[in-house]
N, C-alpha and C positions, 0 to 999 in steps of 0.2 A: 220824842225818846226812843232812841235805837232799841230793838227787841233783843236782849242778851241770848248771845247762841257760844256753843261751845268754839272755841278758835279752831278753823281750817289750818293746817300745818302743810308748809310746803318745803320745808327743808329735804324732805327725801324725794323731790323731783327736780332736782339739779335749778333750783330758784333762788339766787342770793340778791334778788331787788324786787321789791313790789309794793303797789300802791293799794292803800285800804283806808278802811274808815273806822275811827276810835269810836269803840262802845262803851268805854266806862274809865274812869279817872280813880284812883285813891292817893290821896297824899297823907304823907307818913313824914316820919323826921329825916329818913333816909332822902326823900324828893318825891317825885311824882310817879305811882305805877299806872301805866295803862294798858289797856287790852283792845287788841282791833279784831275784826273780822275775820283775816287772814294772816299770816305770819310765815317770812323764811327764816326768822330765827329758832333755832333749837335751845330750848330752857334746860336746866338742870333739874334733875328729877328730884322729887321731896321723898321718895322712897328708895332709890338704888341712886345715888349721886356719883356714879364713876364716871360719867363724861360731863366736863365742864360745858357752861353756856358758851354761846356765841358773842362775839364781838361786831360792833358797826355801829351805824347813826341812823338817825331818824331828820326826814327834812319836814319841817313844818313853818308854813307860812313865811317862805324865802329864807329860814334859818335852819342849820344842821345843828343836831346836838348828839354828843355820845351816848350810846346806851350803857349806862352803869352796871346793870346786871339784868339776867334774862331768867327768870324762875318760873316754875309751874305753879297754879293757882288755880282756886275752885270759887265759884259765884252760887250763891244761894238764891236761887230765883225769886223767892216769895219777898226778900228783901234787900236784893241786887247787891249784898254784902260781898266782898271780895276779900277771900282768905289766901295767904301767901306761904308755900314754902311749910315749913315744920307746923305753920299754924291751921293748917287743913284740917278739918275735923271729920271729916267723911272717906269713905274709900269711893273708890270709880264706879260709876253705873248707879249711884244713889240717886234715887228720884227727887225731881225738885232742885238738884244740881246740876252744871256745866264746868267742866276743866276746860284751863286756858293758858295762854302763856303771857304772861305780865311781863313788862319791860319797864327798866327804872329809868328816868333821866331828872334833870336837876330840876330844884324848887323853881327856879325862874323861867324856865321853859315854858313858852306860849303855846298852849294847847288846850284843847276843849272837845266835849262828847260831840261826835258826829263830822271833826275835822278829816278832810282826806288828807293822808299823811303817805309820804313815800318811805320803806323801812329798806335799808341796805346792810346787808351783812358782808363782813370782812372774810372775803372767800379765801384769802392765803391762810388765814387762823382755820377757819373751820376746814381747809382740805387738810391741815397739818394735823387737826384731831381727828379726822376720818381716818387717814393712813394709820395714826396710832391704835383706833379702836379696832380697824380689821386687822393691823398686826397682831392685834391682842388673840384675837379669834384663831388666826392662822398658828401662832404659836402655841396655845392651849392644846388644838387637836393632833397638832406634831409631839407635843409632850405626851399625851394621851397614847399615842401610836408607840411611842419608843417605849413608855413603860409597860404597856400592854405586851409589847412580844416579849420582854424579861423579868418584870418586876412582880408578877402578881403570881400567888402560888396556887390561888383557886379561881373558880368562875365567881364574877362581881355582878349582882343584877342590873347594876348601872349601865349602860352603855351609852357612848356619843352617836351623833350622826353618823360616824363613819364604821360602827360597829366595835369599838375598841371601849375598853373598861374606861371609865368618866371619872378618871382623878380629879379633873378638874371641878366637877359639880361635887364630889364627896369632899373636897379638901379645900376650895378656895373660900376665905377668909372675907377679902378684901379684893377689889379691882380698882384701878384709878388710870385714868387716862390722860394723857397731857399731849403735847405738841410732838408728833413722830414718836412716841413713846407710851409705854404701857408697863404699869405694875401690879403683879398679883401676887396675893400673900396667900400661902397653903399652909394649913393646920395639918399635921401628922401626928394624931393621938390613937389611943390605944382602939378606938371603934373602927379607925381604918384599916389597923392591922389584923384585927379579928375579920376585916372583911377578904383579907388575903393578900395585902399591899405588903412588899419586905421592904420595909420603910428605911430599916438601919442599913440594907445593902444598897438601897437607891442613895440615901445622904452619902455615902461614901465614895459613889461614882458619879458624883456631880457634873464634874469636868466631861469626862464619857458622854453622858447624858446629853449635856448642852450640845457637844458636837455632832451626836445623831440627830438632835433636834434641829441643828441649824442646816444640818445635809437634806433631810427632810422637806426643808421650808423652799431650800433653795431649788428642789426639783419640783417643786410645787409651783413656783413662782415661774420657774423655766415654761410651764403650761401657757402662761398668760390669757388664761380664761377670765371673762368679765364675772363682775360681782354685781347682784341687783338686789335691790330693796321692795318688798311684797308688802303693801299697805292694806288691810281689811276696810279700812275707811279713811275719812278726812279729817278724824279729829284725833288729837293728842292721845287721847285714851283708848283708841282703836289699835288691836295690834299690828306690829310691823315685823318682816323675817328678814334677814341678813341671809342672802342663797348665793351660793359659789361651787362651781364644780371643782373637784379635785381627782379628776383624772380617775384611772383604775380603783383608787380609792373610794370612791364615791360622791353625791351632790350633798352637801350640808343646808339643812333649810335650819336656822335658829331663830328663835325670838330676842329680838333686842331693837332697842329705841333710840340708839344713837344715830351720827351720821357717819359714812361709810365711803370707802375708795369705789370706783366704779369697775376698775379692773386690776388683775394683779401686775399689769403692765405700768401700773403708777408707781411701782416700788423699783428702786435700784437695787435695794437687798432690804432683809428684815434678819436680824441677828438677837440671839437669846443668850441671856448670862443667867445662871443658877447661882443662886448665893445661900448657903444656911444660916438661918437665924436661931441660934441655940439648936437643941436636938429635935425639938417638936415643929419646928417652923421652917419655911422654905419659901424664898424669895424669888419669883422670876422676873427678870427685867428684860424688855422686848422693846429693841431699838429699830426705827424705819428710816430708810432714806428715800428720799425722793428721785424717782427717776428725772433727768435732764435732758 
């Protein structure tokens, strides 16, 4: 019997194909969920599902099967029971538990514990999500900077990594990444106004703000600086950080679990749209284009 262990993740190391050993299989109505010792697949988070799971295939015993889903799981070591996504009953770091990446394949797939399998990620799809996710970070940092310059009437306690009032941290309700795309919804309530944001004036000037944000993003992309991911360990639950140099504005080190570009050079452009959703909500839509 394979000794169960936390999945070693490879998705932040530019690895899209990997051979590994199956640790555990769980059959459900959906199909067969399996866990390998290592994986290049990025799963969707059960806590903050802003970044979709990777797509790809698994090669087993001469056959290829599509990966139908890829989600975060947790195994109770005392019972070898696997819990998936919202059914995970513990927090990270709980004694007697390990967190894993679970992959779903069809019920008729010929797979067994201790099989050696080849996992292959759809690189083109993952790259499109990576561009969308990094673009979302770059966009909100630019938005923070523009708002900092003109739309705060007093000093706010919370600053971002570049020293600007952190509108994104204060107001973000949801964030969701898709291919070359990111959407962030911000809530503009009384608390934010009390902190010092002139939200009414801001909502009146969205077109102008978007224009300034896009100008700032263009200037940053022209730096063509590298982007890196720093991992504090090999496990899914170990902290990972997105690091990028924004020139005279400073270097950013953000905690983030997604996949990302390796350089500003990966973009032809990033463009932001700001849209009012009633008086209290703002939608930021970030579009990115791959450099060809």
